[in-house]
C-alpha positions as CSV (number, residue, x, y, z in Angstrom):
1,X,103.7,117.4,60.5
2,X,106.3,120.1,61.0
3,X,108.1,121.0,64.2
4,X,105.4,122.8,66.1
5,X,106.9,122.9,69.6
6,X,110.6,123.2,68.6
7,X,111.0,126.8,69.8
8,X,109.8,126.1,73.3
9,X,112.1,125.7,76.3
10,X,113.4,123.4,77.7
11,X,113.9,122.3,74.1
12,X,115.0,118.7,74.9
13,X,111.7,118.1,76.8
14,X,109.4,119.6,74.2
15,X,111.2,117.9,71.3
16,X,110.6,114.5,72.9
17,X,107.1,115.4,73.9
18,X,106.3,116.4,70.3
19,X,107.7,113.0,69.1
20,X,105.4,111.3,71.6
21,X,102.3,113.1,70.3
22,X,103.0,111.6,66.9
23,X,102.7,108.0,68.2
24,X,99.3,106.5,68.8
25,X,99.1,105.2,72.4
26,X,95.6,104.4,73.6
27,X,95.3,102.3,76.8
28,X,95.9,98.6,76.1
29,X,97.4,99.5,72.6
30,X,100.8,100.9,73.6
31,X,102.9,98.7,71.3
32,X,104.0,101.7,69.1
33,X,105.1,103.9,72.0
34,X,106.8,100.9,73.7
35,X,108.8,100.4,70.5
36,X,109.7,104.1,70.5
37,X,111.1,104.1,74.0
38,X,113.0,100.9,73.4
39,X,114.5,102.4,70.3
40,X,115.2,105.5,72.4
41,X,117.2,103.4,74.9
42,X,119.2,101.7,72.1
43,X,120.0,105.0,70.4
44,X,121.4,106.4,73.6
45,X,123.3,103.2,74.5
46,X,121.3,102.6,77.7
47,X,120.3,99.3,79.3
48,X,116.6,98.5,79.3
49,X,114.4,95.7,80.6
50,X,110.7,94.7,80.3
51,X,108.5,92.6,82.6
52,X,106.0,90.1,81.3
53,X,103.3,92.7,80.8
54,X,105.6,95.0,78.8
55,X,106.4,97.7,81.3
56,X,109.8,99.2,80.5
57,X,112.6,100.4,82.7
58,X,115.6,102.2,81.2
59,X,118.7,102.6,83.3
60,X,121.4,105.3,83.3
61,X,124.4,105.2,85.5
62,X,125.2,108.2,87.8
63,X,127.2,111.0,86.3
64,X,130.8,111.6,87.6
65,X,130.8,112.7,91.2
66,X,127.3,111.3,91.9
67,X,128.2,107.7,92.2
68,X,127.8,107.6,96.0
69,X,124.3,109.1,95.9
70,X,121.1,107.0,96.4
71,X,119.5,105.9,93.2
72,X,116.2,107.3,91.9
73,X,113.3,105.9,89.9
74,X,111.6,108.5,87.7
75,X,108.2,107.1,86.7
76,X,105.3,107.9,84.3
77,X,102.8,106.0,82.2
78,X,102.8,105.5,78.4
79,X,99.1,105.4,77.6
80,X,96.7,108.3,77.2
81,X,93.0,108.9,77.5
82,X,91.5,109.1,74.0
83,X,88.7,111.7,73.9
84,X,87.6,113.8,70.9
85,X,84.8,116.2,70.0
86,X,82.1,114.4,68.1
87,X,82.6,116.6,65.0
88,X,86.3,115.7,64.8
89,X,87.6,112.9,62.6
90,X,90.4,111.2,64.4
91,X,91.5,107.6,64.6
92,X,93.4,107.2,67.9
93,X,94.9,103.9,66.7
94,X,96.6,105.4,63.7
95,X,96.4,109.2,63.7
96,X,98.9,111.5,65.4
97,X,97.8,114.1,67.9
98,X,97.9,117.7,66.4
99,X,99.4,120.0,69.1
100,X,99.5,123.7,68.8
101,X,100.7,126.7,70.9
102,X,98.1,129.1,72.3
103,X,99.9,131.8,74.4
104,X,101.5,130.0,77.4
105,X,99.7,126.8,76.7
106,X,100.1,123.7,74.4
107,X,96.8,122.3,73.3
108,X,95.5,119.8,70.7
109,X,93.1,120.2,67.8
110,X,89.8,118.7,68.9
111,X,91.3,115.8,70.9
112,X,93.0,115.1,74.2
113,X,96.6,116.2,74.1
114,X,98.2,113.3,76.0
115,X,100.2,115.6,78.2
116,X,98.8,113.3,80.9
117,X,101.3,111.6,81.1
118,X,103.3,112.4,78.0
119,X,105.0,115.4,79.4
120,X,106.1,113.4,82.4
121,X,107.4,110.7,80.2
122,X,109.2,113.3,78.1
123,X,111.0,114.7,81.2
124,X,112.1,111.2,82.2
125,X,113.5,110.5,78.8
126,X,115.1,113.9,78.7
127,X,117.1,113.1,81.8
128,X,118.3,109.9,80.1
129,X,119.3,111.8,76.9
130,X,120.9,114.8,78.6
131,X,124.7,115.1,78.5
132,X,125.1,118.1,80.8
133,X,123.1,117.5,84.0
134,X,124.2,116.0,87.3
135,X,122.2,113.0,88.6
136,X,122.6,109.8,90.6
137,X,121.9,106.4,89.2
138,X,118.5,106.7,87.4
139,X,115.9,104.2,86.4
140,X,113.1,105.5,84.3
141,X,110.0,103.3,84.7
142,X,107.4,103.6,82.0
143,X,104.1,101.7,82.7
144,X,101.3,100.5,80.5
145,X,97.5,100.9,80.7
146,X,97.4,103.3,83.7
147,X,94.3,105.1,82.5
148,X,91.9,102.1,82.4
149,X,92.8,100.7,85.8
150,X,96.5,101.0,86.6
151,X,97.1,97.6,85.0
152,X,100.8,98.2,84.4
153,X,101.5,99.0,88.1
154,X,99.2,96.2,89.2
155,X,101.2,93.6,87.2
156,X,104.6,95.3,87.6
157,X,107.4,92.8,87.7
158,X,109.1,92.6,91.1
159,X,112.6,92.3,89.7
160,X,112.7,95.4,87.5
161,X,113.8,98.1,90.0
162,X,116.9,98.5,92.2
163,X,116.5,102.0,93.5
164,X,114.4,103.0,96.5
165,X,113.4,106.6,95.8
166,X,110.5,107.1,93.3
167,X,109.6,110.4,91.7
168,X,106.2,110.1,89.9
169,X,105.7,112.8,87.3
170,X,101.9,112.3,86.8
171,X,100.7,115.2,88.9
172,X,99.0,118.2,87.4
173,X,99.5,121.3,89.6
174,X,102.8,123.1,89.9
175,X,103.8,123.8,93.5
176,X,101.7,120.9,94.8
177,X,103.4,117.7,96.0
178,X,101.3,114.6,96.2
179,X,102.1,112.1,99.0
180,X,98.9,110.0,98.9
181,X,95.9,109.2,96.7
182,X,92.6,107.4,96.7
183,X,92.1,103.8,95.7
184,X,89.6,102.8,93.0
185,X,87.4,100.1,91.5
186,X,85.2,99.7,88.4
187,X,81.7,98.4,88.5
188,X,79.8,97.5,85.3
189,X,76.4,96.3,84.3
190,X,75.3,94.5,81.1
191,X,71.6,94.8,80.1
192,X,71.0,91.9,77.6
193,X,68.1,92.4,75.3
194,X,66.2,90.8,72.4
195,X,65.9,93.2,69.5
196,X,62.4,93.9,68.1
197,X,61.4,95.3,64.7
198,X,60.5,99.0,64.5
199,X,56.8,99.4,64.9
200,X,54.8,100.6,61.9
201,X,54.1,104.3,61.4
202,X,57.2,105.2,63.4
203,X,59.8,107.8,62.6
204,X,63.3,108.1,64.1
205,X,65.2,110.9,65.8
206,X,68.7,111.1,67.1
207,X,69.1,113.1,70.3
208,X,72.5,114.5,71.2
209,X,73.5,116.1,74.5
210,X,76.8,117.9,74.0
211,X,79.0,120.8,75.0
212,X,79.8,119.7,78.6
213,X,83.2,120.3,80.1
214,X,83.8,116.7,81.1
215,X,87.1,116.3,82.9
216,X,89.0,113.9,85.2
217,X,86.6,111.9,87.4
218,X,89.0,112.2,90.3
219,X,90.3,115.7,90.1
220,X,87.1,117.4,88.9
221,X,84.4,115.2,90.4
222,X,83.7,117.9,93.1
223,X,83.4,120.7,90.6
224,X,79.7,120.1,89.9
225,X,80.1,119.5,86.2
226,X,77.3,117.9,84.2
227,X,77.2,114.2,83.3
228,X,76.0,113.8,79.7
229,X,74.7,110.3,80.3
230,X,72.7,111.3,83.4
231,X,71.2,114.4,81.7
232,X,70.3,112.6,78.5
233,X,68.7,109.8,80.4
234,X,66.7,112.3,82.4
235,X,65.3,113.7,79.2
236,X,64.4,110.2,77.9
237,X,62.9,109.1,81.2
238,X,60.7,112.2,81.3
239,X,59.9,112.0,77.6
240,X,58.5,108.4,78.1
241,X,55.9,109.9,80.4
242,X,54.6,111.9,77.5
243,X,55.0,109.8,74.4
244,X,55.4,106.0,73.9
245,X,58.8,106.1,72.2
246,X,61.1,103.1,71.6
247,X,64.8,103.2,72.3
248,X,67.2,101.8,69.7
249,X,70.6,102.9,71.0
250,X,72.2,104.8,73.8
251,X,75.9,105.7,73.8
252,X,78.0,108.1,75.8
253,X,81.3,108.6,77.5
254,X,84.6,106.9,76.6
255,X,86.7,106.2,79.7
256,X,86.1,105.1,83.3
257,X,88.1,108.0,84.6
258,X,86.4,110.8,82.5
259,X,83.2,112.6,83.3
260,X,81.1,112.0,80.2
261,X,80.9,115.1,78.0
262,X,78.6,113.8,75.3
263,X,75.8,111.3,75.0
264,X,73.6,110.1,72.1
265,X,70.4,108.2,71.7
266,X,68.3,107.1,68.8
267,X,64.6,106.6,69.4
268,X,61.5,105.9,67.3
269,X,57.9,107.0,67.9
270,X,54.6,107.3,66.1
271,X,54.7,110.1,63.6
272,X,51.6,111.6,65.1
273,X,53.6,112.5,68.2
274,X,56.2,114.5,66.3
275,X,54.9,117.9,67.4
276,X,54.6,116.8,71.0
277,X,58.2,115.5,70.9
278,X,59.5,118.8,69.5
279,X,57.6,120.7,72.2
280,X,59.0,118.7,75.0
281,X,62.5,118.7,73.6
282,X,62.4,122.5,73.4
283,X,61.0,122.7,76.9
284,X,63.8,120.5,78.2
285,X,66.4,122.6,76.4
286,X,65.2,125.6,78.4
287,X,65.4,123.5,81.6
288,X,69.0,122.6,80.9
289,X,70.0,126.2,80.0
290,X,68.4,127.5,83.2
291,X,69.9,124.8,85.5
292,X,73.4,124.8,84.0
293,X,73.9,128.4,82.7
294,X,76.8,129.2,85.1
295,X,78.5,125.8,85.3
296,X,77.9,124.4,81.7
297,X,77.2,127.4,79.5
298,X,77.9,125.5,76.3
299,X,75.4,122.7,77.0
300,X,73.3,121.7,74.0
301,X,70.4,119.3,73.4
302,X,70.1,118.7,69.6
303,X,67.5,116.5,67.9
304,X,67.5,115.6,64.3
305,X,65.3,113.3,62.2
306,X,67.2,110.2,60.9
307,X,66.5,107.0,59.0
308,X,64.8,104.3,60.8
309,X,67.1,102.0,62.7
310,X,67.2,98.2,62.2
311,X,65.7,97.4,65.6
312,X,64.4,98.7,68.9
313,X,64.8,97.4,72.4
314,X,61.9,95.7,74.1
315,X,59.8,97.9,76.4
316,X,60.9,95.9,79.4
317,X,64.6,96.3,78.7
318,X,64.1,100.0,78.0
319,X,62.3,100.5,81.3
320,X,65.0,98.7,83.3
321,X,67.8,100.6,81.6
322,X,66.3,104.1,81.9
323,X,65.2,103.5,85.5
324,X,68.6,102.2,86.5
325,X,70.5,105.1,84.9
326,X,68.1,107.5,86.7
327,X,68.8,106.1,90.1
328,X,72.5,105.2,89.8
329,X,74.6,107.6,91.8
330,X,77.1,110.0,90.3
331,X,79.4,112.5,92.0
332,X,80.8,113.0,95.5
333,X,79.5,110.5,98.0
334,X,81.4,111.8,101.0
335,X,84.0,114.5,101.8
336,X,86.8,113.8,104.2
337,X,85.9,114.6,107.8
338,X,89.6,115.3,108.5
339,X,90.9,117.2,105.5
340,X,88.7,120.2,104.5
341,X,87.7,120.1,100.9
342,X,89.1,116.7,100.1
343,X,86.8,114.2,98.4
344,X,86.9,111.0,100.3
345,X,84.5,108.8,98.3
346,X,82.9,109.3,94.8
347,X,81.4,107.4,91.9
348,X,81.4,108.2,88.2
349,X,78.7,107.0,85.8
350,X,81.3,106.9,83.0
351,X,80.2,105.0,79.8
352,X,77.2,103.6,78.1
353,X,77.6,101.6,74.9
354,X,75.1,99.8,72.7
355,X,76.4,96.5,71.5
356,X,74.6,93.7,69.7
357,X,72.2,92.2,72.2
358,X,73.8,94.2,75.1
359,X,73.7,97.7,76.6
360,X,77.0,98.0,78.6
361,X,77.2,100.5,81.4
362,X,80.6,101.3,83.1
363,X,81.0,103.1,86.4
364,X,84.0,103.9,88.5
365,X,84.3,104.3,92.3
366,X,87.2,106.0,94.3
367,X,87.9,106.4,98.0
368,X,90.8,106.9,100.3
369,X,89.1,104.5,102.7
370,X,89.1,101.0,101.4
371,X,85.8,100.0,103.2
372,X,84.0,103.0,101.7
373,X,85.4,102.1,98.2
374,X,83.8,98.7,98.3
375,X,80.6,100.0,100.0
376,X,79.8,102.4,97.1
377,X,80.8,99.8,94.6
378,X,78.4,97.4,96.2
379,X,75.6,100.0,96.1
380,X,76.1,100.4,92.4
381,X,76.3,96.6,91.9
382,X,73.0,96.1,93.7
383,X,71.5,98.9,91.6
384,X,72.4,96.9,88.5
385,X,71.1,93.7,90.0
386,X,67.7,95.2,90.9
387,X,67.4,96.5,87.4
388,X,68.0,93.0,85.9
389,X,71.4,93.7,84.6
390,X,74.4,91.4,85.0
391,X,76.9,93.2,87.3
392,X,80.6,92.9,87.4
393,X,83.2,94.3,89.8
394,X,86.8,94.8,88.9
395,X,89.7,93.9,91.2
396,X,90.4,97.6,91.9
397,X,93.6,99.1,93.3
398,X,94.6,100.3,96.8
399,X,95.0,103.8,98.1
400,X,98.5,105.3,98.6
401,X,98.8,106.1,102.3
402,X,100.8,109.3,103.0
403,X,104.2,109.3,104.8
404,X,104.7,112.8,106.2
405,X,108.2,111.8,107.3
406,X,109.3,111.0,103.8
407,X,113.0,111.9,103.1
408,X,112.4,112.7,99.5
409,X,109.5,114.9,100.5
410,X,111.8,116.9,102.8
411,X,114.4,117.3,100.0
412,X,111.7,118.4,97.5
413,X,110.2,120.9,100.0
414,X,113.6,122.5,100.8
415,X,114.6,122.6,97.1
416,X,111.3,124.1,96.0
417,X,111.2,126.8,98.7
418,X,114.8,127.8,97.9
419,X,114.2,128.0,94.1
420,X,110.8,129.7,94.1
421,X,110.7,131.6,97.4
422,X,107.4,129.9,98.5
423,X,106.7,126.7,100.3
424,X,104.9,124.0,98.2
425,X,101.5,122.6,99.2
426,X,101.5,119.0,100.4
427,X,98.4,117.1,99.4
428,X,96.6,113.8,99.3
429,X,94.4,113.7,96.2
430,X,91.2,111.9,95.1
431,X,92.6,110.8,91.7
432,X,94.4,107.5,91.4
433,X,98.2,107.3,91.1
434,X,100.4,104.3,90.5
435,X,102.5,104.9,93.6
436,X,100.4,102.8,96.0
437,X,100.7,99.7,93.7
438,X,104.4,100.3,93.1
439,X,104.9,100.6,96.9
440,X,103.2,97.3,97.4
441,X,105.5,95.6,94.9
442,X,108.6,97.3,96.3
443,X,108.3,97.7,100.1
444,X,110.2,100.6,101.5
445,X,110.0,102.7,98.4
446,X,110.2,106.5,99.3
447,X,107.7,108.2,97.0
448,X,106.5,111.6,95.9
449,X,104.5,112.9,92.9
450,X,104.7,116.3,91.2
451,X,104.3,117.9,87.8
452,X,103.6,121.0,85.8
453,X,100.2,122.7,85.4
454,X,97.8,120.7,83.3
455,X,94.1,121.7,82.9
456,X,91.0,119.7,81.8
457,X,92.8,116.4,81.3
458,X,90.8,113.5,79.9
459,X,88.9,116.0,77.7
460,X,89.6,117.7,74.3
461,X,90.2,120.9,76.3
462,X,93.3,119.4,77.8
463,X,96.3,121.7,77.9
464,X,99.7,122.0,79.5
465,X,101.4,125.3,80.6
466,X,104.7,126.0,78.8
467,X,106.2,128.2,81.6
468,X,105.2,125.6,84.2
469,X,107.0,122.8,82.3
470,X,110.2,124.8,82.4
471,X,109.8,125.4,86.1
472,X,109.2,121.8,86.9
473,X,112.0,120.6,84.7
474,X,114.5,122.9,86.4
475,X,113.1,121.8,89.8
476,X,113.5,118.1,88.9
477,X,117.1,118.7,88.0
478,X,117.8,120.4,91.3
479,X,116.1,117.6,93.2
480,X,118.3,115.1,91.4
481,X,121.4,117.1,92.3
482,X,120.4,117.1,96.0
483,X,119.7,113.4,96.5
484,X,121.7,112.3,99.6
485,X,124.5,109.9,99.7
486,X,124.0,106.2,100.4
487,X,124.2,105.0,104.0
488,X,127.4,103.3,104.8
489,X,127.1,99.6,105.2
């Protein structure tokens, strides 16, 4: 591919970001991007280290005159959420992302862009590559597998970092400084089944529920967006009251931290019920368009006749699955009683996948209160158990408790206000960040998170604002210039 982003400023950041988009980097398959950053360190003559998991830290000494300043860690994650529209052919293990410029935004053609967190990684690498900026001793920490459970931060080696100030570049709103975040845990259920032959005189239909916005299950969970799995299951649950169909497959969603945009099911039923099926499907289409016309104007329910599948689920498994999906919670569970508008606890019904002899359902819970995080996870777990599924809870990760007296926060606030003439917002967010886990590994780490404007991350509508990247880059450089001197021993 040609140089699509080469005319954007700051050039050094966009050039590196475009290189990153050409390297496949799904969560848990970051070997190609790891090789890239190691090669980057070698090309620039910089020291690098890895821990046992494969997290990378690249070190660059202070520039002349900055040797007595405190050292800084600039941190981002190397993996990306891999979402695409159903009609897009894209292999995330091998194909490059195709970015393009649309006005003041960079987007991707039918897939996630990977600006979360590729643009933050690009800024960190740009600091390492720059020859003309002043900075103290810098360590750029690049972690693995953030998107599927913060694995890199959870297993971070405790001998990688020397500096005690951390700037996380994984935030998504310019002018907002994050100083705390929710903790999270995944809860799954496996519905094991014996396959049965398709009954005689049956025909098959594939039902697709598409066109939803999706989005980040932490940042957009309070926006009232539709969940494709929940809505398609509602259709199936109601349809079963009208015709005796048999379920062959049910698939939807791709990631624990993304609200499902699309879901698909294949069913069979006696051909004598075809007109009744069409009638109800059209009726349900009208229900969806009425209920969701303002929030999800592009919602679609599509049904098409297909070849008969190889098998169907037993009626008992079908009943347990559809009932469980109907009652499992999704969305905001509780808002903070102390911070207006802040989601305190939520759950995301994230993924359903039909495997041989198993229907796998993945959910994700978040809370800034540890006891509430486990409470809602336990509710979901019991829901799976009551439905006859085999439940499993992950280890989870802790919340990042805010420090309003943070020295790096004060430096960032003063710098931002001076540069832009307006005070930044200071927030605790419902999304998960790696800071809490890194702080556990390195006690006393002074941490802040900021970044440029990103929209609709974890969906193919993901985009990053060009002018905002320039603002945040210039701001980052000013913060580095203003890092205070080391305390005298």
